[in-house]
C-alpha positions as CSV (number, residue, x, y, z in Angstrom):
1,M,-34.0,-26.7,-27.0
2,I,-32.1,-28.8,-24.5
3,L,-35.3,-29.1,-22.4
4,R,-37.3,-30.4,-25.3
5,R,-34.6,-33.0,-26.0
6,I,-34.6,-34.1,-22.4
7,K,-38.4,-34.3,-22.3
8,A,-38.4,-36.4,-25.5
9,H,-35.8,-38.8,-24.1
10,V,-37.7,-39.1,-20.8
11,E,-40.9,-39.9,-22.7
12,K,-39.1,-42.5,-24.7
13,E,-37.5,-43.7,-21.4
14,N,-34.1,-43.5,-23.0
15,W,-32.2,-43.0,-19.7
16,F,-28.8,-43.1,-21.4
17,A,-29.6,-40.2,-23.6
18,V,-31.1,-38.3,-20.6
19,G,-27.8,-38.9,-18.7
20,I,-25.8,-37.6,-21.6
21,D,-28.0,-34.5,-21.9
22,F,-27.7,-33.9,-18.1
23,L,-23.9,-34.4,-18.3
24,I,-23.7,-31.9,-21.2
25,V,-25.6,-29.3,-19.1
26,V,-23.4,-29.9,-16.1
27,I,-20.2,-29.7,-18.1
28,G,-21.4,-26.5,-19.8
29,V,-22.2,-24.9,-16.4
30,F,-18.8,-26.0,-15.0
31,I,-17.0,-24.5,-18.0
32,G,-18.9,-21.3,-17.7
33,I,-18.1,-20.9,-14.0
34,Q,-14.4,-21.8,-14.7
35,V,-14.1,-19.2,-17.4
36,A,-15.6,-16.6,-15.1
37,N,-13.1,-17.6,-12.4
38,W,-10.2,-17.3,-14.8
39,N,-11.4,-13.9,-16.0
40,E,-11.7,-12.7,-12.4
41,A,-8.2,-14.0,-11.6
42,R,-6.8,-12.2,-14.7
43,I,-8.5,-9.0,-13.6
44,L,-7.1,-9.3,-10.1
45,K,-3.6,-9.9,-11.4
46,T,-3.9,-6.8,-13.6
47,E,-5.1,-4.7,-10.7
48,E,-2.3,-6.1,-8.5
49,A,0.3,-5.2,-11.2
50,A,-1.1,-1.7,-11.4
51,F,-1.1,-1.3,-7.6
52,L,2.5,-2.5,-7.5
53,M,3.6,0.0,-10.1
54,R,1.9,2.8,-8.2
55,L,3.5,1.6,-5.0
56,H,6.9,1.5,-6.6
57,Q,6.5,5.1,-7.9
58,E,5.3,6.3,-4.5
59,T,8.2,4.5,-2.7
60,V,10.8,6.1,-5.0
61,S,9.2,9.5,-4.3
62,A,9.1,8.8,-0.5
63,E,12.7,7.7,-0.5
64,A,13.7,11.0,-2.2
65,L,11.6,12.9,0.3
66,I,13.3,11.1,3.2
67,L,16.8,11.6,1.9
68,G,16.1,15.3,1.4
69,T,14.7,15.6,4.9
70,I,17.7,13.7,6.4
71,G,20.1,16.1,4.5
72,R,18.2,19.2,5.8
73,Q,18.1,17.7,9.3
74,N,21.9,17.1,9.3
75,S,22.5,20.6,8.1
76,R,20.2,22.0,10.8
77,F,21.8,19.8,13.5
78,Q,25.3,21.0,12.5
79,A,24.2,24.6,12.5
80,F,22.6,24.0,15.9
81,E,25.7,22.4,17.3
82,S,27.9,25.3,15.9
83,G,25.5,27.9,17.4
84,L,25.3,26.2,20.7
85,T,29.1,26.0,20.9
86,K,29.3,29.7,20.2
87,L,26.7,30.5,22.8
88,V,28.4,28.6,25.6
89,A,31.9,29.9,24.8
90,E,33.5,32.4,27.2
91,A,33.7,35.0,24.5
92,P,30.7,34.2,22.2
93,D,31.0,35.1,18.5
94,P,28.0,36.4,16.6
95,L,25.7,33.8,15.2
96,T,25.2,33.2,11.5
97,A,21.8,33.1,10.0
98,D,22.0,29.3,9.7
99,E,23.0,29.0,13.3
100,C,20.1,31.1,14.4
101,Q,17.8,29.0,12.3
102,G,19.3,25.8,13.7
103,L,18.8,27.0,17.3
104,S,15.2,28.2,16.7
105,A,14.3,25.0,14.8
106,A,15.6,22.7,17.5
107,A,12.2,22.9,19.4
108,I,10.1,22.1,16.3
109,V,8.9,18.5,16.2
110,S,7.7,17.3,12.9
111,S,6.7,14.0,11.4
112,A,7.6,14.4,7.8
113,G,7.0,10.7,7.2
114,P,6.1,9.8,3.7
115,I,2.6,8.9,2.9
116,L,1.9,6.1,0.5
117,P,-1.6,6.9,-0.9
118,S,-1.9,3.6,-2.7
119,V,-1.5,1.6,0.5
120,E,-4.1,3.7,2.3
121,E,-6.5,3.4,-0.6
122,L,-5.9,-0.3,-0.7
123,Q,-6.6,-0.8,3.0
124,Q,-9.7,1.4,2.9
125,N,-11.2,-0.1,-0.3
126,R,-10.2,-3.7,-0.7
127,G,-8.1,-4.7,2.2
128,M,-4.8,-6.4,1.6
129,D,-6.3,-9.3,-0.4
130,L,-5.2,-7.8,-3.7
131,V,-1.5,-8.3,-2.8
132,S,-0.6,-12.0,-3.3
133,D,2.9,-11.8,-1.7
134,A,2.6,-12.5,2.1
135,E,5.9,-10.8,2.9
136,L,4.8,-7.6,1.1
137,K,1.5,-7.6,2.9
138,R,3.3,-7.8,6.3
139,A,5.7,-5.0,5.2
140,L,2.8,-2.7,4.1
141,S,0.9,-3.3,7.3
142,S,4.1,-2.6,9.3
143,I,4.6,0.7,7.4
144,S,1.1,1.8,8.1
145,Q,1.3,0.9,11.8
146,A,4.6,2.7,12.1
147,A,3.3,5.8,10.4
148,R,0.3,5.9,12.7
149,Y,2.5,5.4,15.7
150,I,4.9,8.2,14.7
151,D,2.0,10.6,14.1
152,D,0.6,9.8,17.5
153,L,3.9,10.2,19.2
154,V,4.7,13.5,17.5
155,E,1.2,14.8,18.4
156,K,1.7,13.8,22.0
157,R,5.2,15.3,22.1
158,S,4.0,18.5,20.5
159,R,1.5,19.1,23.3
C-alpha cells in the first residue's frame, strides 16, 4: 500500500508527498527498532533481578556453611590443642574421643569453600554482562578467582 502511494506520488512528481511518505516509513522503522530495544532491556532487567535473587539465596546458604565450618574447625582445633597438651605432658592422661579426632583430623586439608552455582552459570553462559553494577561484577570475579586459587592450593598441598 505504501509503495503504491509512493509510486503514485513519484509519477505525479509530487516530491513533498514522496518526502512525507519516506519520513513516515523511516519513523515507523525507528519506532519498531526502539520498541524492540526497550523490550530487550526489560527482559535483561528481569533476568538480572532473577540472577540477583538466586545469588542472594546462594550467598546466605554459603554464609551458613562457612559459619558452621568455622565452628567445627574451632572445636576441632580446641580438641587438637587439648590432646596435644596431654600428649606432651610428663604424665599423659588418656585422650577423649574428641581429642583423638582432633589429632587425627589435623592432617586433613580440605577446601570447603562455598560454591555459588549462579555465578559459575553466568560466567559460562552469558559472561558478566548481565550484571549492571560494576562493583558487583568485580566482587563476583574476585570470588571466582579466589575459589580457583584455594582449590589449586589445597590440591597442591594435599600431594
